[in-house]
N, C-alpha and C positions, 0 to 999 in steps of 0.2 A: 184445457183439461187433459186433452190427449197428450200433450207434451208432458205434462205432470206424471202421467200414468207411465209414459215411457222412461221418464227419469227414475221413477220408482222401481222399475221394472229392471232397468239397467243397474239400479244401485244393489238390488236384490242379488242381481245375477253375480255382481263383482263380490258381494260377501260370500256366495255359497263357493264361489271359486277360491277365495281365500280361506275358507276352512279346511283343516287337515283332518283326514279321516281318523276316527277313534282308532288307537292301536288295538291290534289283535289281543287275544288272551294272552298268547306267549310273549309278546311285546311288553304288555302290562307286567307279565312275570319277570322278564329281564328288567324293566325299570325298577321293579321293587327289590330284586336282587344287588343290582347295581347301586341303588341308594340306600341299601341296608348297612348295617354295622357288622356284617358277616365278615370272617377272617377271609383272605384270599383262598385258601384251600377250602373252607365251605362253599364260597361262592362258586369254585371250579366244580365241586361235588354236585351242586344243586343244579348247576347249569348242564352238567355232563348227564345227570339223570334224566332231565327234561328234554334234552336233545336226542338221546338213543332211542333207537326203535326197536332194539332187540327184545325179546320175549320176557328176558329176566328183568327187564325194568318196567315191565308192563304192571299196571294195578291188579290184574287177576293173579299174577305170581305172588304179589304182596298179600292178597286175600288169601291164597292158598298155602302160603307160608305160615301165616298167622295158625290157621288151621292144624298144620302139622307140628308147630310149637305146643299148642293147646294139648294136642295128643301126647305129646312126650311128658308134658307137666302132668297129665292125667296119670300116665303109666308110672313116673319115676317120683313125682311130688318135687315141691321146689327146693326143700332143705337137702335132698339127695345130693345135688350137685357141687356143694361147696367142698373145695379140696380135690375133687375127683378130676381124672385125667381123661379129656374126650377128644377124639378125632372125629372131624368133619370131613368126609370125602366128597369130592366134587362140589365144592363150597359155593362156585359162583361168586356172588357179591358177599359172603360170609356173614349174612345176615343172622342166620340160624346159630353159627359158631359164636358169634359176638354176643348174642343174646345169653347164651348158657355161661360165656366168660363174665358177663356183667353179673350173673347169679353166684360167681365164686368158683367156677371150674377152670383149669388150666387146660386151654383149649389150642389144638393145633388145627387149621382149615388147610386142605390141600386141593388145589385147583388147577386144572391143566394149560390155562390160557394166561400168558404173563400180563396182558393187557387188563384182564379182569382181575388178576392179583393186585396190580399197581392201584386200581381204583378202590378196590376193597382195603387196602392198607390205608389210603387217604380217608376213605369213609369212616373207618373205625379205629383211627389212629389214637384217639383217646381211651379207647377201651383197654382196661388192665388185663393181663393174663392171656392175651390173645396174639397167637402167631400164625402168620398167613404165608404159605410157601406156594411157588409154582411147583408142580410135579405132575409127570406123565403117570396117569393111574392104570395104564395097560402095562406098565412096568413094575420094579420092585420098588416099594415103598416101606418094607419091613424096617429099615433103619431108624425109623421114626420111634420105634420101641413099641412097648405095651400100654394098653389103655384101659380105663375101668368101662368106658363106652364108645362105640363106634356109630356116628350118624351118618347113614348111608342112604341119601334121598336123592332120587332122579338121576343117578349114575349108571346102573348096572346095564340099563338097555342101550346105553352109548359106548359099552365094553365089548370086545370081540370075544377075548379070551376069559369067558366067564369062569370056567371051573379053577382056572390058576388064580384069578383075582378074588375069588371067594374063598379059595384055600388060605391065601394070604391073609384076609381080613380076619377069619375064624382063628387063626394062630396068634392074632395081636391084640385079642379081647375075650374075655369071658361073656360080654353082653354087646348085642348089636341091635340097632333099630334101623328097618330097612323099609323103603318104598320104591317100587319101579314098575314100568311098563311091562306086561307079559302078554303072551300069546293065549287064547281061549282054547286051552288042551289041558287035559286031565292026565296026559301021559307024562310020567316024570323023567322022560328021557326026550322030551321033544323041546327042541329050540331052533328058532328061525334066526338066520343072519340077515340084517337089513342094511342096504347102502344108506349112508347119511351125507349130507353135503358138509364137509369139513370146513368150509369157509363161514358156515353158521355158527354165531357165538355158542349156541347151546347144545350144538350137535357133537359127534364123535371126532376127537382129534385126528383120526386115521382114516375116517370116511367110512367105517363099517361098525354097526352097532348090532345088538341082538335082542330077541324077544323070546326069553325062557319061558316056558309054562310055570305056573306058581308051583306046580308039584316037582317041577325040576329045581327050583330054588329050595324047597323045603327038604329034597332029597340030599342036596349038598349040605345043607345044615345039620341032617340027621347023621349024615356019613362022617361029618366033623365032631360029632359028640354033642350037639346042641338040640334043645328042646325048642320049641316055637309056638307062639301064641298069634293066632290069625286076628287082624283088625280090619276086617272087610266090612267097613261100617260107613253109613250114609253122612256121619258128622265130618268125614274127612272130604267128602265129594266138594267139587266146585262147579256149579252151573251143570252143563253137559260136556264140559272139557275134560275133566279129570274125574273119573268114576271108579269107586273101590268097592260097592256092594253090587255088581252086577252079577246075573246069573250065568253059569257055564252053558255054552251051546255046543262046546268040543268041536269048532269048525276052523281052529288054527288061526282064526282072525285075531288082529290086535288093535284095531281101530285107531291107528296111528299113535297118539298120546293118551288115548282116553281110557282104556283098559289097564286098570293098575291094581296093584296089591300092597298090603302093607302088613308088615310083621314085627313082632319082638323076639329076637334069638337071645337064650340064654344057656350057658354050658349046663349039660345035664350032670 
């Protein structure tokens, strides 16, 4: 009896040793990708997005991106974009620009890092009317011409020379939709310079960003001949990470990336 129990135990132990552990979620994902009928480029895009840890690849950015697209559709409508010329600045993965190209706009996306441009071109290679280019947006990009709309999201606070950059934008369009991190100040001349790690994909190319007050941004628009509508609304918020409807304390804080404002600028 004892021998039989030992043999059963040893057999069970051998069986357990022979079992391979179940694959992790990512290993399952890899298996699905490699056994699918995806094209080699689609497979590369899927694995690239799954393995990158940068913030622009995070689910939180996708959720936030959806909110901002919805706000643009609320302000302009779906039919407005057909045949319009649109410029997206600081486009990162160019998902927003690709969306409006798919609605019928002629879209140019300008992004500072070549690595991101290469990936965005692969990801959106089948989207018509979409051009994605590498461009240092601290410099001159006016040679791209005039546009019916500039989409300016998440870029200004990575730019050091805000006045020069904004003047260039206002000269290239009669309509711009903008959101940025700001400092908590009601002073129209208040702007903080903030060092940023340029090795980080989402940060300033040159290692120095800015946090202008919302009134600084509005002053630049007014001086360039634009009127503006504020959209400091809760429908743009994402959890406690990105907040648009916060009240002013006038303490010069910027809450890292939390305190944001959103405007529509139109030539007066």
